[in-house]
N, C-alpha and C positions, 0 to 999 in steps of 0.2 A: 656858428649859428645853426649849421645843419644838424648838430646833435640835439638841439632843443626844439626843432620844428615839429617832431612827432608829439612831444609832450605838450607843446603849446597848442597844437591842433586838438589833442585830446582834452585839454583844459577848456578851450573855447567851446567845444561840443558839449562838455559837461556843464558849462554855464548856460548854454542854450537849453539843455534839458532841465536844468535846475530852475530856470526862469518859469517854465511851464508848471513845474511842481510847486513853485512858490505861488503861482496864480491859483492852482487848485487848493492850496492851503488857505489862501485869502478868501476864496469862495466858500470854503468849508467854515472858516471862522465867522464869516458874516451871514451865515444861513439863518433863516427865521427859526425862532424857538417859541415854545408855548408860553413862556413867561413874559413875552413882550419883545420889543425891538422892531426890526425891519419886517415888512410884510413880503409875501411871496413875489408879487409883481415888482416891487422895488428891488428885491434881491436879484431877480432875473435881469433887470435893467443895469444894476451895479455890476453883475458878472459880465454882461455883454460889453459895457463901456470900459471896464478895467481889462478886458482881454487884449485890446489893441496895443497898449504900451508893453505888456508882457510878451505878446507875440512878436512885436517889432524887435524888442531886445533879444529874444530867442532867435529869430531869423537872422539878425545881424551876426550873432555869434556863430550860428551854424554855417553861414556863408563864409565867415572869416576862417573857421576851422577847416572847411573844405578847400579854401584857397591855400592854407598852410599845408594841407595834405598833398596838394598838387605840386608844391615846391615854389622856389623863388622865380623860376622862369615863367610861371603863369601870370605873374603880376604885370610884366611888361607886355605880354602878348595878348 
């Protein structure tokens, strides 16, 4: 298992960063456009409300990646 801890930690940190990039992509796709759709105030509300699930997913993966980086002894102590 020790051989894969560094790769698993890197993968977990990558998912954490990717979740924030996915949120930025979501905010970009739902932006207001001149041809109609959502207005600016609703877009800001949508961006603020959708940030929390993406941020929690990112934080959980970053924490798990940091725990994997510290090693197996940090789990028990």
